[in-house]
LUMFIPA-500828 format. One line per 10 residues: for each residue x negated, y negated, z negated of N, C-alpha, C. Coordinates in nm, 4 decimals. Each point is the difference from the previous one (the first is absolute). Layout:
N
X Y Z X Y Z X Y Z  ...
//
This chain:
183
-0.0821 0.1207 0.0000 0.0821 -0.1207 0.0000 -0.0860 -0.1265 0.0000  -0.1085 0.0022 -0.0775 -0.0888 -0.1148 -0.0067 -0.0636 -0.0287 0.1358  -0.0359 0.1055 0.0738 -0.0583 -0.0182 0.1331 0.1007 -0.0604 0.0966  0.1260 0.0390 -0.0121 0.1044 -0.0557 0.0866 0.0175 -0.1491 -0.0283  0.0013 -0.0384 -0.1282 0.0134 -0.1408 -0.0365 -0.1197 -0.0808 0.0488  -0.1210 0.0550 -0.0113 -0.1193 -0.0683 0.0491 0.0087 -0.0195 0.1511  0.0427 0.1035 0.0707 0.0122 -0.0087 0.1460 0.1045 -0.1041 0.0393  0.1132 0.0006 -0.0717 0.1054 -0.0973 0.0281 -0.0488 -0.1421 -0.0266  -0.0684 -0.0207 -0.1137 -0.0533 -0.1310 -0.0325 -0.0980 -0.0464 0.1077  -0.0904 0.0891 0.0416 -0.0989 -0.0332 0.1026 0.0683 -0.0386 0.1310
0.1026 0.0752 0.0393 0.0719 -0.0279 0.1247 0.0674 -0.1371 -0.0055  0.0681 -0.0297 -0.1101 0.0668 -0.1297 -0.0158 -0.1032 -0.1125 -0.0011  -0.1100 0.0177 -0.0726 -0.1039 -0.1031 -0.0080 -0.0605 -0.0269 0.1376  -0.0298 0.1031 0.0759 -0.0593 -0.0182 0.1320 0.0991 -0.0669 0.0949  0.1277 0.0316 -0.0123 0.1014 -0.0644 0.0832 0.0056 -0.1493 -0.0299  -0.0033 -0.0369 -0.1282 0.0033 -0.1417 -0.0375 -0.1247 -0.0728 0.0478  -0.1172 0.0622 -0.0132 -0.1235 -0.0633 0.0445 0.0019 -0.0200 0.1505  0.0392 0.1021 0.0748 -0.0001 -0.0144 0.1457 0.1047 -0.0996 0.0450  0.1144 -0.0070 -0.0686 0.1030 -0.0974 0.0349 -0.0494 -0.1416 -0.0274  -0.0659 -0.0220 -0.1138 -0.0515 -0.1329 -0.0324 -0.1040 -0.0412 0.1023
-0.0888 0.0901 0.0343 -0.1039 -0.0308 0.0976 0.0620 -0.0328 0.1353  0.0987 0.0775 0.0405 0.0674 -0.0213 0.1272 0.0710 -0.1348 0.0000  0.0701 -0.0320 -0.1079 0.0781 -0.1232 -0.0066 -0.0887 -0.1234 0.0057  -0.1157 0.0027 -0.0668 -0.0828 -0.1201 -0.0032 -0.0802 -0.0186 0.1283  0.0011 0.0964 0.0874 -0.0785 -0.0106 0.1223 0.0823 -0.0279 0.1242  0.1235 -0.0405 -0.0189 0.0794 -0.0454 0.1136 -0.0598 -0.1276 0.0548  0.0025 -0.0149 0.1308 -0.0286 -0.1286 0.0620 0.1308 -0.0769 0.0028  0.0288 -0.0641 0.1106 0.1259 -0.0722 0.0145 0.1137 0.1001 0.0073  0.1083 -0.0267 -0.0722 0.1126 0.0935 -0.0089 0.0981 -0.0228 0.1152  -0.0445 0.0352 0.1218 0.0864 -0.0127 0.1165 0.1215 0.0908 -0.0110
-0.0131 0.1088 -0.0755 0.1118 0.0918 -0.0185 0.1155 -0.0662 -0.0749  -0.0263 -0.1107 -0.0685 0.1032 -0.0739 -0.0736 0.0325 -0.1351 0.0654  -0.0785 -0.0409 0.0965 0.0111 -0.1328 0.0605 0.0949 0.0019 0.1200  0.0962 -0.0907 0.0055 0.0872 -0.0074 0.1177 -0.0767 -0.0449 0.1244  0.0318 0.0608 0.1128 -0.0564 -0.0436 0.1279 0.0382 -0.1463 0.0193  -0.0930 -0.0795 0.0494 0.0237 -0.1427 0.0196 -0.0540 -0.0867 -0.1127  -0.0476 0.0620 -0.1090 -0.0596 -0.0763 -0.1091 -0.1218 -0.0748 0.0521  -0.0104 -0.1276 -0.0356 -0.1128 -0.0837 0.0417 -0.0642 -0.0645 -0.1217  -0.1327 -0.0179 0.0095 -0.0694 -0.0754 -0.1036 -0.1175 -0.0741 0.0611  -0.0322 -0.1135 -0.0622 -0.1117 -0.0830 0.0447 -0.1126 0.0096 -0.1010
-0.1224 0.0065 0.0521 -0.1208 0.0002 -0.0818 -0.0849 -0.1179 0.0453  -0.0512 -0.0759 -0.0971 -0.0819 -0.1185 0.0278 -0.1326 0.0162 -0.0737  -0.1115 -0.0455 0.0616 -0.1287 0.0082 -0.0679 -0.0464 -0.1372 -0.0486  -0.1197 -0.0030 -0.0594 -0.0516 -0.1231 -0.0620 -0.0248 -0.1113 0.1011  -0.0098 0.0317 0.1282 -0.0221 -0.1033 0.1017 0.1305 -0.0557 0.0553  0.1120 0.0637 -0.0352 0.1293 -0.0421 0.0533 0.0478 0.0865 0.1150  -0.0868 0.0913 0.0503 0.0437 0.0915 0.1052 0.1164 0.0838 -0.0517  0.0962 0.0285 0.0892 0.1197 0.0722 -0.0420 0.0345 0.1069 0.1025  0.0480 0.1138 -0.0510 0.0441 0.1116 0.0831 0.1391 0.0428 -0.0438  0.0822 0.0376 0.0973 0.1318 0.0572 -0.0292 -0.0050 0.1483 0.0329
0.0521 0.0788 -0.0914 0.0087 0.1450 0.0156 0.1476 0.0365 0.0068  0.0385 0.0815 0.0986 0.1390 0.0427 0.0131 0.0042 0.1520 0.0137  0.0721 0.0642 -0.0917 0.0159 0.1444 0.0038 0.1007 0.0345 0.1090  -0.0462 0.0708 0.1035 0.0874 0.0298 0.1136 0.0536 0.1431 -0.0009  -0.0468 0.0848 -0.0904 0.0557 0.1352 -0.0113 -0.1064 0.1076 0.0027  0.0453 0.1214 0.0251 -0.0884 0.1155 0.0015 -0.0023 0.0588 0.1403  -0.1199 0.0316 0.0480 -0.0159 0.0632 0.1304 -0.0850 0.1242 -0.0217  0.0599 0.1171 0.0204 -0.0709 0.1240 -0.0290 -0.0298 0.0076 -0.1480  -0.1265 0.0219 -0.0330 -0.0364 0.0119 -0.1416 -0.0511 -0.1312 -0.0603  0.0055 -0.1101 0.0748 -0.0540 -0.1269 -0.0479 0.1073 -0.1065 -0.0179
-0.0182 -0.0820 -0.1037 0.0783 -0.1220 -0.0167 -0.0696 -0.1084 0.0820  0.0789 -0.0823 0.0688 -0.0542 -0.1011 0.0900 0.0335 -0.1402 -0.0522  -0.1011 -0.0858 -0.0012 0.0144 -0.1392 -0.0427 -0.0568 -0.0888 0.1105  0.0756 -0.1015 0.0376 -0.0484 -0.0993 0.0957 -0.0610 -0.1143 -0.0809  -0.1249 -0.0347 0.0338 -0.0717 -0.1078 -0.0687 -0.0232 -0.1132 0.0995  0.0349 -0.1226 -0.0406 -0.0166 -0.1167 0.0862 -0.0809 -0.1053 -0.0733  -0.1050 -0.0495 0.0659 -0.0794 -0.1089 -0.0547 0.0660 -0.1323 0.0376  0.0197 -0.0872 -0.0969 0.0582 -0.1318 0.0284 -0.1011 -0.0922 0.0660  -0.1312 0.0264 -0.0195 -0.1031 -0.0848 0.0577 -0.0295 0.0388 0.1449  -0.0270 0.1292 0.0246 -0.0405 0.0439 0.1340 0.1168 0.0497 0.0834
0.1136 0.0212 -0.0637 0.1194 0.0558 0.0650 -0.0259 0.1418 0.0535  -0.1092 0.0616 -0.0461 -0.0305 0.1358 0.0434 0.0825 0.0999 -0.0810  0.0650 0.0903 0.0715 0.0800 0.1036 -0.0638 -0.0795 0.1288 -0.0088  0.0331 0.0806 -0.0985 -0.0568 0.1331 -0.0079 0.1050 0.0942 -0.0567  -0.0246 0.1274 0.0211 0.0877 0.1051 -0.0514 -0.0802 0.0840 -0.0973  0.0454 0.0027 -0.1242 -0.0681 0.0765 -0.1024 0.0738 0.1314 -0.0238  -0.0782 0.1046 -0.0275 0.0572 0.1297 -0.0352 -0.0374 0.0336 -0.1434  0.0968 0.0552 -0.0714 -0.0188 0.0443 -0.1377 0.0460 0.1452 -0.0096  -0.0666 0.0785 -0.0852 0.0371 0.1406 -0.0140 0.1225 0.0169 -0.0902  0.0376 0.1247 -0.0256 0.1204 0.0306 -0.0786 -0.0064 -0.0561 -0.1418
-0.1206 -0.0182 -0.0546 -0.0162 -0.0561 -0.1340 -0.0119 -0.1524 0.0029  0.0135 -0.0609 0.1190 -0.0046 -0.1451 0.0118 -0.1396 -0.0592 0.0039  -0.1012 0.0843 0.0314 -0.1377 -0.0490 0.0097 -0.0329 -0.0363 0.1445  -0.0684 -0.1121 0.0169 -0.0411 -0.0491 0.1313 -0.0875 0.1035 0.0707  0.0281 0.0209 0.1308 -0.0760 0.0948 0.0815 -0.0668 -0.0701 0.1183  0.0745 -0.0870 0.0716 -0.0595 -0.0654 0.1172 0.0715 -0.1302 0.0330  -0.0704 -0.0811 0.0792 0.0513 -0.1284 0.0459 -0.0350 -0.0120 0.1477  0.1006 -0.0193 0.0857 -0.0227 -0.0165 0.1435 0.0509 -0.1381 0.0396  -0.0913 -0.0827 0.0544 0.0361 -0.1351 0.0409 0.0583 -0.0004 0.1410  0.0715 -0.1074 0.0327 0.0647 -0.0074 0.1313 -0.1005 -0.0035 0.1150
-0.1269 -0.0298 -0.0273 -0.1019 0.0039 0.1056 -0.0656 0.1379 0.0128  0.0476 0.0984 -0.0790 -0.0514 0.1362 0.0077 -0.1055 0.0327 -0.1039  -0.0552 -0.1005 -0.0667 -0.1011 0.0230 -0.1042 0.0642 0.0792 -0.1144  -0.0715 0.1001 -0.0519 0.0560 0.0856 -0.1043 -0.1066 0.0337 -0.1034  0.0397 -0.0001 -0.1277 -0.0878 0.0551 -0.1018 0.0796 0.0949 -0.0876  -0.0723 0.0972 -0.0595 0.0629 0.1072 -0.0781 -0.0723 0.0188 -0.1321  0.0724 0.0575 -0.0941 -0.0587 0.0479 -0.1251 0.0418 0.1462 -0.0142  -0.1002 0.0876 -0.0151 0.0263 0.1432 -0.0052 -0.0432 0.0568 -0.1340  0.0778 0.0843 -0.0654 0.1325 0.0440 0.0433 0.1064 -0.1078 -0.0167  -0.0256 -0.0983 -0.0860 0.0869 -0.1168 -0.0198 -0.0772 -0.0981 -0.0858
0.0503 -0.1226 -0.0106 -0.0629 -0.1001 -0.0847 0.0059 0.0433 -0.1457  -0.1090 -0.0211 -0.0710 -0.0061 0.0327 -0.1429 0.0376 -0.1187 -0.0877  0.0366 -0.1117 0.0588 0.0202 -0.1239 -0.0750 0.1035 0.0124 -0.1119  0.1001 0.0832 0.0165 0.1031 0.0104 -0.1036 -0.0016 0.1344 -0.0723  -0.1100 0.0725 0.0092 -0.0084 0.1323 -0.0637 -0.0735 -0.0128 -0.1331  0.0688 0.0347 -0.1088 -0.0608 -0.0048 -0.1325 -0.0983 0.1161 -0.0127  -0.1180 -0.0286 -0.0575 -0.1051 0.1002 -0.0142 -0.1053 -0.0199 0.1077  -0.0732 0.1064 0.0278 -0.1058 -0.0055 0.1021 0.0574 0.0490 0.1322  -0.0323 -0.0718 0.1070 0.0519 0.0331 0.1321 -0.1015 -0.0465 0.1042  -0.0113 0.0745 0.1086 -0.0919 -0.0344 0.1078 0.0746 -0.0050 0.1321
-0.0249 -0.1039 0.0789 0.0528 -0.0029 0.1364 -0.1093 -0.0460 0.0955  0.0200 0.0336 0.1272 -0.0908 -0.0433 0.1055 0.0752 -0.0992 0.0867  -0.0605 -0.1160 0.0219 0.0607 -0.1042 0.0824 -0.0724 -0.0033 0.1339  0.0764 -0.0029 0.1085 -0.0610 -0.0024 0.1332 0.0676 -0.1048 0.0877  -0.0736 -0.0421 0.1054 0.0538 -0.0961 0.0947 0.0022 -0.1418 -0.0505  -0.0839 -0.0324 -0.0969 0.0036 -0.1297 -0.0648 -0.1427 -0.0413 -0.0313  -0.0259 -0.1295 -0.0134 -0.1364 -0.0431 -0.0323 -0.0441 0.0496 -0.1369  0.0932 0.0404 -0.0843 -0.0331 0.0558 -0.1310 0.0159 0.1515 -0.0003  -0.0266 0.0627 0.1134 0.0112 0.1461 0.0079 -0.0989 0.0654 -0.0956  0.0395 0.1164 -0.0499 -0.0861 0.0758 -0.0897 0.0814 0.0783 -0.1003
-0.0710 0.0657 -0.0888 0.0626 0.0802 -0.1054 0.0066 -0.0843 -0.1268  0.1175 -0.0045 -0.0618 0.0237 -0.0794 -0.1196 0.0432 0.0892 -0.1152  -0.0533 -0.0301 -0.1189 0.0388 0.0713 -0.1212 0.0668 -0.1010 -0.0926  0.1226 0.0311 -0.0407 0.0787 -0.0854 -0.0886 0.0137 0.0654 -0.1367  -0.0006 -0.0822 -0.1045 0.0332 0.0432 -0.1360 0.0972 -0.1024 -0.0548  0.1236 0.0428 -0.0242 0.1060 -0.0919 -0.0418 0.0625 0.0487 -0.1303  0.0244 -0.0951 -0.0914 0.0650 0.0285 -0.1280 0.1341 -0.0714 -0.0047  0.0990 0.0680 -0.0565 0.1315 -0.0596 -0.0253 -0.0087 -0.0654 -0.1371  0.0148 -0.1332 -0.0095 -0.0109 -0.0679 -0.1287 0.1359 -0.0376 -0.0588  0.1038 0.0053 0.0815 0.1379 -0.0193 -0.0448 0.0872 0.0595 0.1103
0.1313 0.0067 -0.0192 0.0837 0.0575 0.1065 -0.0128 -0.0695 0.1356  -0.0374 -0.1284 0.0007 -0.0094 -0.0722 0.1272 -0.1388 -0.0540 0.0322  -0.0972 0.0211 -0.0876 -0.1336 -0.0573 0.0224 -0.1063 0.1101 0.0092  -0.0913 -0.0198 0.0966 -0.1108 0.0925 0.0197 -0.1293 -0.0792 0.0206  -0.1103 0.0588 -0.0432 -0.1324 -0.0564 0.0224 -0.0870 0.1078 0.0602  -0.0970 -0.0414 0.0806 -0.0835 0.1009 0.0609 -0.1273 -0.0555 0.0596  -0.0766 0.0938 0.0525 -0.1249 -0.0289 0.0688 -0.0059 0.0872 0.1234  -0.0508 -0.0562 0.1088 -0.0319 0.0844 0.1138 -0.1439 -0.0264 0.0407  -0.0580 0.1007 0.0636 -0.1334 -0.0171 0.0559 -0.0035 0.0687 0.1353  -0.0766 -0.0595 0.0906 -0.0185 0.0617 0.1309 -0.1269 0.0841 -0.0078
0.0161 0.1284 0.0302 -0.1098 0.0952 -0.0092 -0.1122 -0.0402 0.0957  -0.1243 0.0210 -0.0425 -0.1214 -0.0299 0.0764 -0.0214 -0.1500 0.0226  0.0626 -0.0829 -0.0824 -0.0238 -0.1448 0.0046 -0.0065 -0.0497 -0.1436  -0.0315 -0.1253 -0.0160 0.0002 -0.0644 -0.1318 0.1361 -0.0641 -0.0284  0.0896 0.0097 0.0966 0.1277 -0.0704 -0.0108 0.0920 0.0654 -0.1031  0.0469 -0.0812 -0.0925 0.0930 0.0448 -0.1028 0.0901 -0.1166 -0.0372  0.1163 0.0295 -0.0510 0.0923 -0.1069 -0.0351 0.0884 0.0439 -0.1164  0.0175 -0.0894 -0.0978 0.0977 0.0190 -0.1068 0.1256 -0.0747 0.0406  0.1149 0.0564 -0.0335 0.1259 -0.0638 0.0383 0.1066 0.0317 -0.1037  0.1085 -0.0754 0.0077 0.1181 0.0283 -0.0825 0.1222 -0.0368 0.0805
0.1109 0.0673 -0.0306 0.1225 -0.0328 0.0716 0.1228 0.0308 -0.0840  0.1100 -0.0599 0.0422 0.1289 0.0151 -0.0670 0.1003 0.0541 0.1011  0.0780 0.0962 -0.0444 0.1035 0.0593 0.0847 0.1354 -0.0619 -0.0317  0.0817 -0.0158 0.1037 0.1351 -0.0526 -0.0169 0.1032 0.1007 0.0473  0.1131 -0.0509 0.0426 0.1083 0.0840 0.0491 -0.0496 0.0899 0.1134  0.0434 0.1234 -0.0001 -0.0396 0.1020 0.0984 -0.1506 0.0291 -0.0022  -0.0665 -0.0354 -0.1096 -0.1453 0.0206 -0.0123 -0.0796 -0.0830 0.1010  0.0562 -0.1077 0.0476 -0.0740 -0.0899 0.0880 -0.1000 -0.0769 -0.0862  -0.1222 -0.0140 0.0485 -0.0996 -0.0792 -0.0716 0.0398 -0.1470 0.0128  0.0357 -0.0610 -0.1132 0.0473 -0.1386 0.0016 -0.1103 -0.0998 -0.0326
-0.1099 0.0484 -0.0576 -0.1148 -0.0871 -0.0269 -0.1245 0.0865 -0.0073  -0.1072 -0.0456 0.0621 -0.1293 0.0682 -0.0094 -0.1101 -0.1046 -0.0010  -0.1086 0.0313 -0.0699 -0.1142 -0.0913 0.0031 -0.1306 0.0776 -0.0135  -0.1038 -0.0589 0.0594 -0.1356 0.0532 -0.0096 -0.0977 -0.1130 0.0316  -0.1257 0.0230 -0.0311 -0.1048 -0.0956 0.0344 -0.0695 0.0487 0.1265  -0.0285 -0.0929 0.0920 -0.0714 0.0335 0.1225 -0.0991 -0.1112 0.0282  -0.1270 0.0342 0.0050 -0.1078 -0.0958 0.0236 0.0105 -0.1210 -0.0932  0.0307 0.0285 -0.1265 0.0070 -0.1034 -0.1020 0.1287 -0.0799 -0.0034  0.0966 0.0341 0.0855 0.1264 -0.0729 0.0052 0.1158 0.0912 -0.0392  0.0940 -0.0574 -0.0743 0.1194 0.0743 -0.0374 0.0925 0.0090 0.1206
0.0390 0.1200 0.0331 0.0948 0.0247 0.1088 0.1267 0.0577 -0.0614  0.1141 -0.0381 0.0540 0.1242 0.0566 -0.0507 0.1063 -0.0006 0.1088  0.0982 0.0835 -0.0195 0.1216 -0.0034 0.0802 0.1170 0.0075 -0.0966  0.1113 -0.0587 0.0411 0.1200 0.0080 -0.0836 0.1234 0.0032 0.0888  0.1016 0.0676 -0.0493 0.1275 0.0033 0.0708 0.0720 -0.1310 -0.0258  0.0525 -0.0584 0.1074 0.0723 -0.1263 -0.0147 0.1482 0.0143 0.0307  0.0392 0.1130 0.0599 0.1409 0.0219 0.0330 0.0263 0.1475 0.0158  0.1135 0.0459 -0.0510 0.0504 0.1349 0.0229 0.1472 -0.0111 0.0339  0.0380 0.0513 0.1177 0.1390 -0.0026 0.0427 0.0449 0.1430 0.0251  0.0992 0.0439 -0.0758 0.0551 0.1338 0.0131 0.1380 -0.0141 0.0654
0.0205 0.0682 0.1128 0.1308 -0.0133 0.0662 0.1120 0.0574 -0.0875  0.1143 -0.0654 0.0046 0.1165 0.0535 -0.0737 0.0675 0.1056 0.0854  0.0403 0.1056 -0.0652 0.0620 0.1116 0.0744 0.1503 -0.0095 -0.0007
//
């Protein structure tokens, strides 16, 4: 009987641990977001981008990204967990993160970025410091490049604020608008 109770306790404990780990590693919650949801992100220079969730195509969630400065559009793909996978611009330029971006994954995670001036292998270490706040560090393998960052999650797990230092300057982005269509 004691062995059965130990086995049951172990099974329940492992289920709770795996569920907690799974829950904290969601990217954007497209599975809960209505199609047509739009949000604007602005950086420290005043540059602004609009993101519009256009739906799911095959196994990917699709987001249209528009720059207010360059008017350049791109199509972003996110996996089933809401993690960024690729960005294809209207001029055909494309960059990818394989297997997906580690930016919103709590713990240690590695991705390879290709098709971009910052191509390479990246190792992330991220800690959850509150239900909506995370801090972390990434480094690009085989370089001296490393960065500490922090961010805040909002509705649908969208990153509503992020900041880091780059070449001695504080860089940040923040959400300035979220519009959810009424059903």
